[in-house]
Backbone of each chain as nested JSON, in Angstrom:
{
  "chains": [
    {"id": "A", "residues": [
      {"number": 1, "name": "MET", "atoms": {"N": [-3.413, -114.986, 12.768], "CA": [-4.538, -115.952, 12.767], "C": [-4.742, -116.472, 11.338]}},
      {"number": 2, "name": "PRO", "atoms": {"N": [-4.787, -117.791, 11.17], "CA": [-5.0, -118.321, 9.81], "C": [-6.295, -117.811, 9.169]}},
      {"number": 3, "name": "LYS", "atoms": {"N": [-6.261, -117.74, 7.846], "CA": [-7.406, -117.291, 7.059], "C": [-7.932, -118.493, 6.289]}},
      {"number": 4, "name": "PHE", "atoms": {"N": [-9.24, -118.507, 6.057], "CA": [-9.877, -119.643, 5.38], "C": [-10.904, -119.174, 4.36]}},
      {"number": 5, "name": "MET", "atoms": {"N": [-11.063, -119.986, 3.293], "CA": [-12.2, -119.836, 2.394], "C": [-12.985, -121.13, 2.489]}},
      {"number": 6, "name": "ASP", "atoms": {"N": [-14.298, -121.02, 2.735], "CA": [-15.103, -122.225, 2.649], "C": [-16.168, -122.038, 1.585]}},
      {"number": 7, "name": "VAL", "atoms": {"N": [-16.599, -123.168, 1.06], "CA": [-17.5, -123.175, -0.084], "C": [-18.731, -123.998, 0.27]}},
      {"number": 8, "name": "HIS", "atoms": {"N": [-19.902, -123.427, 0.01], "CA": [-21.176, -124.128, 0.191], "C": [-21.837, -124.284, -1.171]}},
      {"number": 9, "name": "SER", "atoms": {"N": [-22.587, -125.359, -1.324], "CA": [-23.379, -125.564, -2.533], "C": [-24.85, -125.656, -2.144]}},
      {"number": 10, "name": "GLY", "atoms": {"N": [-25.726, -125.495, -3.106], "CA": [-27.154, -125.699, -2.85], "C": [-27.93, -124.455, -2.485]}},
      {"number": 11, "name": "PHE", "atoms": {"N": [-27.303, -123.271, -2.603], "CA": [-27.992, -122.015, -2.275], "C": [-28.639, -121.384, -3.524]}},
      {"number": 12, "name": "VAL", "atoms": {"N": [-29.19, -122.229, -4.376], "CA": [-29.809, -121.737, -5.619], "C": [-31.025, -120.872, -5.28]}},
      {"number": 13, "name": "GLY", "atoms": {"N": [-31.079, -119.684, -5.861], "CA": [-32.232, -118.801, -5.698], "C": [-32.31, -118.091, -4.365]}},
      {"number": 14, "name": "VAL", "atoms": {"N": [-31.278, -118.224, -3.535], "CA": [-31.276, -117.571, -2.219], "C": [-31.158, -116.048, -2.403]}},
      {"number": 15, "name": "THR", "atoms": {"N": [-31.89, -115.307, -1.582], "CA": [-31.904, -113.844, -1.687], "C": [-30.84, -113.227, -0.78]}},
      {"number": 16, "name": "GLU", "atoms": {"N": [-30.639, -111.922, -0.936], "CA": [-29.699, -111.2, -0.08], "C": [-30.151, -111.283, 1.383]}},
      {"number": 17, "name": "ALA", "atoms": {"N": [-31.463, -111.123, 1.628], "CA": [-31.98, -111.18, 3.005], "C": [-31.731, -112.552, 3.624]}},
      {"number": 18, "name": "GLN", "atoms": {"N": [-31.915, -113.595, 2.837], "CA": [-31.685, -114.96, 3.352], "C": [-30.204, -115.212, 3.621]}},
      {"number": 19, "name": "LEU", "atoms": {"N": [-29.34, -114.708, 2.749], "CA": [-27.9, -114.877, 2.979], "C": [-27.489, -114.126, 4.243]}},
      {"number": 20, "name": "LYS", "atoms": {"N": [-28.034, -112.923, 4.403], "CA": [-27.722, -112.107, 5.588], "C": [-28.164, -112.834, 6.86]}},
      {"number": 21, "name": "GLU", "atoms": {"N": [-29.33, -113.421, 6.798], "CA": [-29.853, -114.138, 7.966], "C": [-28.945, -115.334, 8.301]}},
      {"number": 22, "name": "ALA", "atoms": {"N": [-28.534, -116.075, 7.288], "CA": [-27.646, -117.23, 7.507], "C": [-26.3, -116.78, 8.066]}},
      {"number": 23, "name": "HIS", "atoms": {"N": [-25.779, -115.694, 7.516], "CA": [-24.488, -115.155, 7.945], "C": [-24.582, -114.675, 9.406]}},
      {"number": 24, "name": "GLU", "atoms": {"N": [-25.707, -114.074, 9.746], "CA": [-25.863, -113.58, 11.128], "C": [-25.944, -114.723, 12.134]}},
      {"number": 25, "name": "ARG", "atoms": {"N": [-26.417, -115.877, 11.689], "CA": [-26.396, -117.04, 12.587], "C": [-24.95, -117.485, 12.851]}},
      {"number": 26, "name": "ASP", "atoms": {"N": [-24.085, -117.37, 11.846], "CA": [-22.657, -117.627, 12.081], "C": [-22.077, -116.597, 13.056]}},
      {"number": 27, "name": "LEU", "atoms": {"N": [-22.344, -115.325, 12.778], "CA": [-21.755, -114.248, 13.594], "C": [-22.174, -114.361, 15.059]}},
      {"number": 28, "name": "ALA", "atoms": {"N": [-23.39, -114.839, 15.284], "CA": [-23.924, -114.926, 16.65], "C": [-23.158, -115.931, 17.512]}},
      {"number": 29, "name": "ILE", "atoms": {"N": [-22.555, -116.944, 16.874], "CA": [-21.917, -118.014, 17.656], "C": [-20.42, -118.179, 17.376]}},
      {"number": 30, "name": "GLU", "atoms": {"N": [-19.902, -117.438, 16.394], "CA": [-18.511, -117.655, 15.968], "C": [-17.496, -117.443, 17.103]}},
      {"number": 31, "name": "GLY", "atoms": {"N": [-17.83, -116.537, 18.034], "CA": [-16.906, -116.219, 19.123], "C": [-16.576, -117.412, 20.002]}},
      {"number": 32, "name": "HIS", "atoms": {"N": [-17.501, -118.355, 20.096], "CA": [-17.246, -119.556, 20.912], "C": [-16.077, -120.364, 20.383]}},
      {"number": 33, "name": "GLU", "atoms": {"N": [-15.827, -120.221, 19.078], "CA": [-14.761, -121.004, 18.438], "C": [-13.551, -120.14, 18.086]}},
      {"number": 34, "name": "GLY", "atoms": {"N": [-13.607, -118.861, 18.415], "CA": [-12.498, -117.971, 18.062], "C": [-12.41, -117.687, 16.57]}},
      {"number": 35, "name": "VAL", "atoms": {"N": [-13.561, -117.832, 15.881], "CA": [-13.627, -117.635, 14.426], "C": [-14.269, -116.273, 14.144]}},
      {"number": 36, "name": "HIS", "atoms": {"N": [-13.876, -115.632, 13.036], "CA": [-14.653, -114.48, 12.561], "C": [-14.892, -114.615, 11.065]}},
      {"number": 37, "name": "PHE", "atoms": {"N": [-16.166, -114.598, 10.684], "CA": [-16.53, -114.625, 9.264], "C": [-16.525, -113.191, 8.751]}},
      {"number": 38, "name": "GLU", "atoms": {"N": [-15.599, -112.93, 7.827], "CA": [-15.402, -111.555, 7.357], "C": [-16.342, -111.162, 6.225]}},
      {"number": 39, "name": "HIS", "atoms": {"N": [-16.603, -112.125, 5.339], "CA": [-17.345, -111.763, 4.133], "C": [-17.929, -113.032, 3.528]}},
      {"number": 40, "name": "ALA", "atoms": {"N": [-19.084, -112.894, 2.884], "CA": [-19.659, -114.026, 2.146], "C": [-20.202, -113.513, 0.822]}},
      {"number": 41, "name": "TRP", "atoms": {"N": [-19.951, -114.288, -0.23], "CA": [-20.399, -113.938, -1.576], "C": [-21.27, -115.083, -2.1]}},
      {"number": 42, "name": "LEU", "atoms": {"N": [-22.343, -114.742, -2.777], "CA": [-23.288, -115.751, -3.274], "C": [-23.508, -115.618, -4.772]}},
      {"number": 43, "name": "ASP", "atoms": {"N": [-23.458, -116.768, -5.447], "CA": [-23.929, -116.884, -6.826], "C": [-25.258, -117.627, -6.772]}},
      {"number": 44, "name": "PRO", "atoms": {"N": [-26.388, -116.923, -6.805], "CA": [-27.676, -117.608, -6.643], "C": [-28.056, -118.488, -7.829]}},
      {"number": 45, "name": "GLU", "atoms": {"N": [-27.354, -118.323, -8.952], "CA": [-27.648, -119.145, -10.126], "C": [-27.083, -120.56, -9.938]}},
      {"number": 46, "name": "SER", "atoms": {"N": [-25.814, -120.643, -9.53], "CA": [-25.207, -121.976, -9.304], "C": [-25.466, -122.468, -7.889]}},
      {"number": 47, "name": "GLY", "atoms": {"N": [-25.81, -121.529, -6.984], "CA": [-26.029, -121.912, -5.589], "C": [-24.763, -122.001, -4.751]}},
      {"number": 48, "name": "LYS", "atoms": {"N": [-23.65, -121.452, -5.275], "CA": [-22.381, -121.488, -4.538], "C": [-22.27, -120.279, -3.609]}},
      {"number": 49, "name": "VAL", "atoms": {"N": [-21.8, -120.522, -2.381], "CA": [-21.449, -119.444, -1.454], "C": [-19.979, -119.61, -1.083]}},
      {"number": 50, "name": "PHE", "atoms": {"N": [-19.255, -118.501, -1.076], "CA": [-17.857, -118.451, -0.638], "C": [-17.792, -117.592, 0.62]}},
      {"number": 51, "name": "CYS", "atoms": {"N": [-17.244, -118.159, 1.706], "CA": [-17.105, -117.415, 2.964], "C": [-15.632, -117.273, 3.302]}},
      {"number": 52, "name": "LEU", "atoms": {"N": [-15.213, -116.044, 3.573], "CA": [-13.847, -115.764, 3.993], "C": [-13.852, -115.562, 5.506]}},
      {"number": 53, "name": "SER", "atoms": {"N": [-12.956, -116.245, 6.203], "CA": [-12.941, -116.146, 7.662], "C": [-11.522, -116.187, 8.194]}},
      {"number": 54, "name": "THR", "atoms": {"N": [-11.379, -115.825, 9.465], "CA": [-10.154, -116.081, 10.213], "C": [-10.536, -116.954, 11.398]}},
      {"number": 55, "name": "GLY", "atoms": {"N": [-9.584, -117.746, 11.856], "CA": [-9.888, -118.611, 12.996], "C": [-8.713, -119.506, 13.305]}},
      {"number": 56, "name": "PRO", "atoms": {"N": [-8.849, -120.308, 14.35], "CA": [-7.724, -121.14, 14.766], "C": [-7.504, -122.381, 13.898]}},
      {"number": 57, "name": "SER", "atoms": {"N": [-8.534, -122.887, 13.223], "CA": [-8.397, -124.124, 12.45], "C": [-9.595, -124.299, 11.509]}},
      {"number": 58, "name": "LYS", "atoms": {"N": [-9.406, -125.168, 10.518], "CA": [-10.507, -125.562, 9.622], "C": [-11.668, -126.127, 10.411]}},
      {"number": 59, "name": "GLU", "atoms": {"N": [-11.318, -126.962, 11.401], "CA": [-12.354, -127.653, 12.177], "C": [-13.223, -126.641, 12.927]}},
      {"number": 60, "name": "ALA", "atoms": {"N": [-12.599, -125.587, 13.44], "CA": [-13.362, -124.554, 14.156], "C": [-14.346, -123.871, 13.198]}},
      {"number": 61, "name": "VAL", "atoms": {"N": [-13.881, -123.568, 11.987], "CA": [-14.755, -122.958, 10.977], "C": [-15.921, -123.898, 10.67]}},
      {"number": 62, "name": "MET", "atoms": {"N": [-15.621, -125.177, 10.501], "CA": [-16.663, -126.168, 10.196], "C": [-17.67, -126.275, 11.334]}},
      {"number": 63, "name": "ARG", "atoms": {"N": [-17.187, -126.227, 12.575], "CA": [-18.112, -126.351, 13.712], "C": [-19.09, -125.178, 13.773]}},
      {"number": 64, "name": "VAL", "atoms": {"N": [-18.602, -123.969, 13.502], "CA": [-19.515, -122.816, 13.522], "C": [-20.596, -122.986, 12.454]}},
      {"number": 65, "name": "HIS", "atoms": {"N": [-20.174, -123.317, 11.231], "CA": [-21.163, -123.474, 10.157], "C": [-22.147, -124.603, 10.466]}},
      {"number": 66, "name": "GLU", "atoms": {"N": [-21.641, -125.661, 11.051], "CA": [-22.529, -126.787, 11.363], "C": [-23.57, -126.377, 12.406]}},
      {"number": 67, "name": "LYS", "atoms": {"N": [-23.112, -125.721, 13.464], "CA": [-24.047, -125.288, 14.527], "C": [-25.037, -124.245, 14.011]}},
      {"number": 68, "name": "ALA", "atoms": {"N": [-24.605, -123.466, 13.022], "CA": [-25.49, -122.435, 12.461], "C": [-26.478, -123.022, 11.451]}},
      {"number": 69, "name": "GLY", "atoms": {"N": [-26.334, -124.313, 11.145], "CA": [-27.319, -124.982, 10.29], "C": [-26.955, -125.079, 8.828]}},
      {"number": 70, "name": "HIS", "atoms": {"N": [-25.71, -124.693, 8.475], "CA": [-25.297, -124.832, 7.06], "C": [-23.894, -125.42, 7.003]}},
      {"number": 71, "name": "PRO", "atoms": {"N": [-23.793, -126.714, 7.326], "CA": [-22.478, -127.367, 7.358], "C": [-21.818, -127.439, 5.982]}},
      {"number": 72, "name": "THR", "atoms": {"N": [-20.49, -127.43, 5.993], "CA": [-19.733, -127.747, 4.786], "C": [-18.429, -128.419, 5.204]}},
      {"number": 73, "name": "THR", "atoms": {"N": [-17.938, -129.31, 4.361], "CA": [-16.628, -129.909, 4.625], "C": [-15.567, -129.292, 3.728]}},
      {"number": 74, "name": "GLU", "atoms": {"N": [-15.995, -128.378, 2.861], "CA": [-15.047, -127.797, 1.887], "C": [-14.472, -126.489, 2.441]}},
      {"number": 75, "name": "VAL", "atoms": {"N": [-13.387, -126.608, 3.2], "CA": [-12.736, -125.453, 3.823], "C": [-11.257, -125.478, 3.444]}},
      {"number": 76, "name": "TYR", "atoms": {"N": [-10.75, -124.342, 2.965], "CA": [-9.355, -124.239, 2.525], "C": [-8.616, -123.224, 3.371]}},
      {"number": 77, "name": "GLU", "atoms": {"N": [-7.444, -123.599, 3.867], "CA": [-6.608, -122.634, 4.574], "C": [-5.809, -121.836, 3.546]}},
      {"number": 78, "name": "LEU", "atoms": {"N": [-5.66, -120.545, 3.778], "CA": [-5.11, -119.626, 2.776], "C": [-3.884, -118.886, 3.29]}},
      {"number": 79, "name": "PRO", "atoms": {"N": [-2.748, -119.573, 3.402], "CA": [-1.573, -118.879, 3.935], "C": [-0.949, -117.867, 2.976]}},
      {"number": 80, "name": "ILE", "atoms": {"N": [-1.353, -117.914, 1.705], "CA": [-0.72, -117.054, 0.68], "C": [-1.796, -116.252, -0.035]}},
      {"number": 81, "name": "GLU", "atoms": {"N": [-1.569, -114.93, -0.167], "CA": [-2.521, -114.108, -0.923], "C": [-1.786, -112.955, -1.586]}},
      {"number": 82, "name": "VAL", "atoms": {"N": [-2.36, -112.471, -2.671], "CA": [-1.782, -111.331, -3.392], "C": [-2.897, -110.404, -3.855]}},
      {"number": 83, "name": "ASP", "atoms": {"N": [-2.529, -109.137, -4.02], "CA": [-3.499, -108.21, -4.624], "C": [-2.783, -107.12, -5.413]}}
    ]},
    {"id": "B", "residues": [
      {"number": 1, "name": "MET", "atoms": {"N": [-20.372, -102.76, -11.86], "CA": [-19.664, -103.804, -12.636], "C": [-19.811, -105.135, -11.898]}},
      {"number": 2, "name": "PRO", "atoms": {"N": [-20.23, -106.181, -12.579], "CA": [-20.357, -107.479, -11.904], "C": [-19.05, -107.938, -11.257]}},
      {"number": 3, "name": "LYS", "atoms": {"N": [-19.224, -108.71, -10.18], "CA": [-18.091, -109.245, -9.43], "C": [-18.073, -110.76, -9.64]}},
      {"number": 4, "name": "PHE", "atoms": {"N": [-16.884, -111.335, -9.624], "CA": [-16.746, -112.77, -9.892], "C": [-15.748, -113.41, -8.929]}},
      {"number": 5, "name": "MET", "atoms": {"N": [-15.992, -114.689, -8.644], "CA": [-14.983, -115.52, -7.971], "C": [-14.659, -116.636, -8.945]}},
      {"number": 6, "name": "ASP", "atoms": {"N": [-13.374, -116.836, -9.207], "CA": [-13.02, -118.01, -9.992], "C": [-12.092, -118.889, -9.181]}},
      {"number": 7, "name": "VAL", "atoms": {"N": [-12.115, -120.166, -9.526], "CA": [-11.409, -121.182, -8.759], "C": [-10.485, -121.946, -9.705]}},
      {"number": 8, "name": "HIS", "atoms": {"N": [-9.24, -122.079, -9.274], "CA": [-8.251, -122.883, -9.997], "C": [-7.842, -124.059, -9.125]}},
      {"number": 9, "name": "SER", "atoms": {"N": [-7.507, -125.177, -9.766], "CA": [-6.972, -126.335, -9.058], "C": [-5.579, -126.633, -9.597]}},
      {"number": 10, "name": "GLY", "atoms": {"N": [-4.815, -127.397, -8.821], "CA": [-3.518, -127.857, -9.326], "C": [-2.336, -126.997, -8.92]}},
      {"number": 11, "name": "PHE", "atoms": {"N": [-2.564, -126.017, -8.024], "CA": [-1.454, -125.15, -7.585], "C": [-0.802, -125.682, -6.305]}},
      {"number": 12, "name": "VAL", "atoms": {"N": [-0.66, -126.994, -6.231], "CA": [-0.062, -127.624, -5.038], "C": [1.398, -127.191, -4.905]}},
      {"number": 13, "name": "GLY", "atoms": {"N": [1.772, -126.722, -3.722], "CA": [3.16, -126.381, -3.441], "C": [3.634, -125.069, -4.034]}},
      {"number": 14, "name": "VAL", "atoms": {"N": [2.705, -124.31, -4.645], "CA": [3.088, -123.027, -5.263], "C": [3.452, -122.022, -4.157]}},
      {"number": 15, "name": "THR", "atoms": {"N": [4.472, -121.221, -4.409], "CA": [4.951, -120.236, -3.428], "C": [4.262, -118.888, -3.629]}},
      {"number": 16, "name": "GLU", "atoms": {"N": [4.478, -118.003, -2.656], "CA": [3.936, -116.648, -2.772], "C": [4.525, -115.943, -4.008]}},
      {"number": 17, "name": "ALA", "atoms": {"N": [5.817, -116.117, -4.249], "CA": [6.452, -115.462, -5.399], "C": [5.848, -115.972, -6.716]}},
      {"number": 18, "name": "GLN", "atoms": {"N": [5.585, -117.267, -6.779], "CA": [4.995, -117.84, -7.999], "C": [3.553, -117.364, -8.194]}},
      {"number": 19, "name": "LEU", "atoms": {"N": [2.796, -117.263, -7.09], "CA": [1.42, -116.767, -7.209], "C": [1.424, -115.318, -7.67]}},
      {"number": 20, "name": "LYS", "atoms": {"N": [2.339, -114.549, -7.109], "CA": [2.451, -113.124, -7.477], "C": [2.788, -112.997, -8.967]}},
      {"number": 21, "name": "GLU", "atoms": {"N": [3.677, -113.831, -9.437], "CA": [4.084, -113.779, -10.836], "C": [2.889, -114.124, -11.736]}},
      {"number": 22, "name": "ALA", "atoms": {"N": [2.131, -115.155, -11.352], "CA": [0.948, -115.557, -12.132], "C": [-0.101, -114.443, -12.118]}},
      {"number": 23, "name": "HIS", "atoms": {"N": [-0.311, -113.836, -10.952], "CA": [-1.292, -112.761, -10.8], "C": [-0.867, -111.552, -11.642]}},
      {"number": 24, "name": "GLU", "atoms": {"N": [0.421, -111.269, -11.67], "CA": [0.894, -110.114, -12.453], "C": [0.718, -110.321, -13.952]}},
      {"number": 25, "name": "ARG", "atoms": {"N": [0.744, -111.584, -14.381], "CA": [0.443, -111.843, -15.803], "C": [-1.025, -111.533, -16.113]}},
      {"number": 26, "name": "ASP", "atoms": {"N": [-1.924, -111.78, -15.142], "CA": [-3.324, -111.348, -15.316], "C": [-3.417, -109.823, -15.366]}},
      {"number": 27, "name": "LEU", "atoms": {"N": [-2.768, -109.173, -14.394], "CA": [-2.882, -107.713, -14.279], "C": [-2.34, -107.013, -15.531]}},
      {"number": 28, "name": "ALA", "atoms": {"N": [-1.333, -107.623, -16.155], "CA": [-0.701, -107.001, -17.325], "C": [-1.635, -106.936, -18.529]}},
      {"number": 29, "name": "ILE", "atoms": {"N": [-2.614, -107.844, -18.589], "CA": [-3.465, -107.907, -19.799], "C": [-4.944, -107.717, -19.51]}},
      {"number": 30, "name": "GLU", "atoms": {"N": [-5.332, -107.63, -18.233], "CA": [-6.754, -107.592, -17.873], "C": [-7.492, -106.407, -18.488]}},
      {"number": 31, "name": "GLY", "atoms": {"N": [-6.773, -105.293, -18.68], "CA": [-7.41, -104.081, -19.205], "C": [-8.014, -104.279, -20.589]}},
      {"number": 32, "name": "HIS", "atoms": {"N": [-7.437, -105.186, -21.378], "CA": [-7.964, -105.443, -22.732], "C": [-9.391, -105.964, -22.686]}},
      {"number": 33, "name": "GLU", "atoms": {"N": [-9.732, -106.596, -21.557], "CA": [-11.061, -107.21, -21.426], "C": [-11.959, -106.423, -20.46]}},
      {"number": 34, "name": "GLY", "atoms": {"N": [-11.449, -105.311, -19.92], "CA": [-12.246, -104.542, -18.955], "C": [-12.404, -105.243, -17.615]}},
      {"number": 35, "name": "VAL", "atoms": {"N": [-11.466, -106.155, -17.318], "CA": [-11.506, -106.947, -16.076], "C": [-10.493, -106.353, -15.094]}},
      {"number": 36, "name": "HIS", "atoms": {"N": [-10.766, -106.461, -13.797], "CA": [-9.725, -106.188, -12.801], "C": [-9.719, -107.292, -11.745]}},
      {"number": 37, "name": "PHE", "atoms": {"N": [-8.574, -107.936, -11.591], "CA": [-8.413, -108.956, -10.55], "C": [-8.01, -108.261, -9.255]}},
      {"number": 38, "name": "GLU", "atoms": {"N": [-8.902, -108.342, -8.264], "CA": [-8.691, -107.594, -7.02], "C": [-7.822, -108.335, -6.015]}},
      {"number": 39, "name": "HIS", "atoms": {"N": [-7.984, -109.646, -5.962], "CA": [-7.323, -110.387, -4.893], "C": [-7.27, -111.861, -5.289]}},
      {"number": 40, "name": "ALA", "atoms": {"N": [-6.222, -112.542, -4.843], "CA": [-6.145, -113.998, -5.045], "C": [-5.619, -114.631, -3.768]}},
      {"number": 41, "name": "TRP", "atoms": {"N": [-6.232, -115.751, -3.405], "CA": [-5.853, -116.492, -2.2], "C": [-5.468, -117.907, -2.622]}},
      {"number": 42, "name": "LEU", "atoms": {"N": [-4.431, -118.46, -2.0], "CA": [-3.941, -119.788, -2.36], "C": [-3.87, -120.694, -1.143]}},
      {"number": 43, "name": "ASP", "atoms": {"N": [-4.365, -121.907, -1.323], "CA": [-4.127, -123.005, -0.383], "C": [-3.123, -123.931, -1.048]}},
      {"number": 44, "name": "PRO", "atoms": {"N": [-1.824, -123.822, -0.723], "CA": [-0.818, -124.628, -1.437], "C": [-0.901, -126.114, -1.105]}},
      {"number": 45, "name": "GLU", "atoms": {"N": [-1.641, -126.46, -0.056], "CA": [-1.774, -127.88, 0.31], "C": [-2.74, -128.579, -0.655]}},
      {"number": 46, "name": "SER", "atoms": {"N": [-3.914, -127.984, -0.862], "CA": [-4.884, -128.595, -1.79], "C": [-4.632, -128.144, -3.228]}},
      {"number": 47, "name": "GLY", "atoms": {"N": [-3.903, -127.026, -3.383], "CA": [-3.66, -126.492, -4.718], "C": [-4.772, -125.63, -5.273]}},
      {"number": 48, "name": "LYS", "atoms": {"N": [-5.693, -125.183, -4.397], "CA": [-6.808, -124.335, -4.855], "C": [-6.413, -122.866, -4.808]}},
      {"number": 49, "name": "VAL", "atoms": {"N": [-6.788, -122.128, -5.837], "CA": [-6.652, -120.668, -5.843], "C": [-8.04, -120.073, -6.067]}},
      {"number": 50, "name": "PHE", "atoms": {"N": [-8.357, -119.041, -5.301], "CA": [-9.601, -118.278, -5.449], "C": [-9.224, -116.864, -5.879]}},
      {"number": 51, "name": "CYS", "atoms": {"N": [-9.804, -116.411, -6.988], "CA": [-9.531, -115.052, -7.482], "C": [-10.828, -114.259, -7.481]}},
      {"number": 52, "name": "LEU", "atoms": {"N": [-10.783, -113.084, -6.881], "CA": [-11.928, -112.167, -6.871], "C": [-11.669, -111.087, -7.912]}},
      {"number": 53, "name": "SER", "atoms": {"N": [-12.66, -110.855, -8.765], "CA": [-12.471, -109.865, -9.825], "C": [-13.753, -109.104, -10.109]}},
      {"number": 54, "name": "THR", "atoms": {"N": [-13.601, -108.002, -10.843], "CA": [-14.748, -107.327, -11.432], "C": [-14.532, -107.326, -12.94]}},
      {"number": 55, "name": "GLY", "atoms": {"N": [-15.628, -107.302, -13.675], "CA": [-15.503, -107.31, -15.127], "C": [-16.858, -107.366, -15.78]}},
      {"number": 56, "name": "PRO", "atoms": {"N": [-16.857, -107.329, -17.102], "CA": [-18.137, -107.3, -17.814], "C": [-18.851, -108.646, -17.888]}},
      {"number": 57, "name": "SER", "atoms": {"N": [-18.119, -109.765, -17.79], "CA": [-18.755, -111.076, -17.953], "C": [-17.807, -112.181, -17.489]}},
      {"number": 58, "name": "LYS", "atoms": {"N": [-18.384, -113.355, -17.224], "CA": [-17.58, -114.544, -16.914], "C": [-16.593, -114.837, -18.021]}},
      {"number": 59, "name": "GLU", "atoms": {"N": [-17.075, -114.695, -19.271], "CA": [-16.244, -115.052, -20.419], "C": [-15.002, -114.147, -20.487]}},
      {"number": 60, "name": "ALA", "atoms": {"N": [-15.176, -112.865, -20.129], "CA": [-14.033, -111.939, -20.134], "C": [-13.011, -112.373, -19.09]}},
      {"number": 61, "name": "VAL", "atoms": {"N": [-13.488, -112.761, -17.9], "CA": [-12.592, -113.246, -16.846], "C": [-11.837, -114.482, -17.337]}},
      {"number": 62, "name": "MET", "atoms": {"N": [-12.569, -115.393, -17.969], "CA": [-11.941, -116.631, -18.468], "C": [-10.905, -116.325, -19.54]}},
      {"number": 63, "name": "ARG", "atoms": {"N": [-11.203, -115.366, -20.414], "CA": [-10.238, -115.04, -21.488], "C": [-8.93, -114.503, -20.915]}},
      {"number": 64, "name": "VAL", "atoms": {"N": [-9.025, -113.645, -19.892], "CA": [-7.781, -113.107, -19.298], "C": [-6.956, -114.242, -18.706]}},
      {"number": 65, "name": "HIS", "atoms": {"N": [-7.597, -115.102, -17.912], "CA": [-6.853, -116.208, -17.292], "C": [-6.26, -117.148, -18.344]}},
      {"number": 66, "name": "GLU", "atoms": {"N": [-7.007, -117.364, -19.412], "CA": [-6.506, -118.26, -20.458], "C": [-5.275, -117.662, -21.147]}},
      {"number": 67, "name": "LYS", "atoms": {"N": [-5.375, -116.368, -21.488], "CA": [-4.23, -115.71, -22.157], "C": [-3.033, -115.619, -21.229]}},
      {"number": 68, "name": "ALA", "atoms": {"N": [-3.265, -115.543, -19.913], "CA": [-2.17, -115.453, -18.938], "C": [-1.561, -116.82, -18.646]}},
      {"number": 69, "name": "GLY", "atoms": {"N": [-2.168, -117.884, -19.202], "CA": [-1.566, -119.21, -19.08], "C": [-2.104, -120.078, -17.957]}},
      {"number": 70, "name": "HIS", "atoms": {"N": [-3.199, -119.624, -17.295], "CA": [-3.791, -120.458, -16.243], "C": [-5.314, -120.454, -16.388]}},
      {"number": 71, "name": "PRO", "atoms": {"N": [-5.788, -121.148, -17.439], "CA": [-7.232, -121.155, -17.722], "C": [-8.045, -121.854, -16.637]}},
      {"number": 72, "name": "THR", "atoms": {"N": [-9.279, -121.409, -16.466], "CA": [-10.245, -122.138, -15.64], "C": [-11.625, -121.912, -16.23]}},
      {"number": 73, "name": "THR", "atoms": {"N": [-12.479, -122.919, -16.062], "CA": [-13.872, -122.747, -16.496], "C": [-14.775, -122.522, -15.29]}},
      {"number": 74, "name": "GLU", "atoms": {"N": [-14.176, -122.554, -14.077], "CA": [-14.987, -122.437, -12.866], "C": [-15.03, -120.972, -12.413]}},
      {"number": 75, "name": "VAL", "atoms": {"N": [-15.996, -120.237, -12.952], "CA": [-16.149, -118.808, -12.636], "C": [-17.589, -118.579, -12.186]}},
      {"number": 76, "name": "TYR", "atoms": {"N": [-17.753, -117.899, -11.054], "CA": [-19.079, -117.651, -10.482], "C": [-19.335, -116.158, -10.421]}},
      {"number": 77, "name": "GLU", "atoms": {"N": [-20.506, -115.734, -10.877], "CA": [-20.891, -114.329, -10.731], "C": [-21.498, -114.147, -9.351]}},
      {"number": 78, "name": "LEU", "atoms": {"N": [-21.179, -113.035, -8.691], "CA": [-21.527, -112.838, -7.276], "C": [-22.375, -111.582, -7.081]}},
      {"number": 79, "name": "PRO", "atoms": {"N": [-23.646, -111.63, -7.451], "CA": [-24.464, -110.424, -7.303], "C": [-24.829, -110.101, -5.858]}},
      {"number": 80, "name": "ILE", "atoms": {"N": [-24.618, -111.05, -4.946], "CA": [-25.053, -110.865, -3.551], "C": [-23.861, -111.096, -2.63]}},
      {"number": 81, "name": "GLU", "atoms": {"N": [-23.666, -110.166, -1.679], "CA": [-22.604, -110.364, -0.681], "C": [-22.987, -109.707, 0.633]}},
      {"number": 82, "name": "VAL", "atoms": {"N": [-22.424, -110.223, 1.695], "CA": [-22.682, -109.673, 3.04], "C": [-21.38, -109.653, 3.825]}},
      {"number": 83, "name": "ASP", "atoms": {"N": [-21.319, -108.741, 4.82], "CA": [-20.188, -108.78, 5.737], "C": [-20.592, -108.277, 7.106]}}
    ]}
  ]
}
């Protein structure tokens, strides 16, 4: 299953509880699109959020975020990774 | 130890072997700055690379990448995460 990183802006000053709540809205509906959001990281100073997911396509990832109320068009497919 | 995500652009068409080689240049010198690069993901179509690391500061992360030959100024501190 392809892996994706998506990026959100505008989350300045967001708390851990608020990020958790937003993430849980994704988790509640992601199954409809065959997507799973694995992890999300927030920089509350710049307002950037990075979400790592698996799913069938970029568009599926975008649809989940849009329905959950935090749309983004910045989604990258990640066929290559190292650690 | 603070966690960071940094973003690189311009890696269009880069292969897994090339990403591994670039990542190993970070790993070879990261200890001088107290940084550890945990993971890197590449979208070879857009040329974006996302690197997850731990370290003492953004500036330390930037110094390692600069000395390894792939500087970036786009580094985000990630005090909040969910999964």
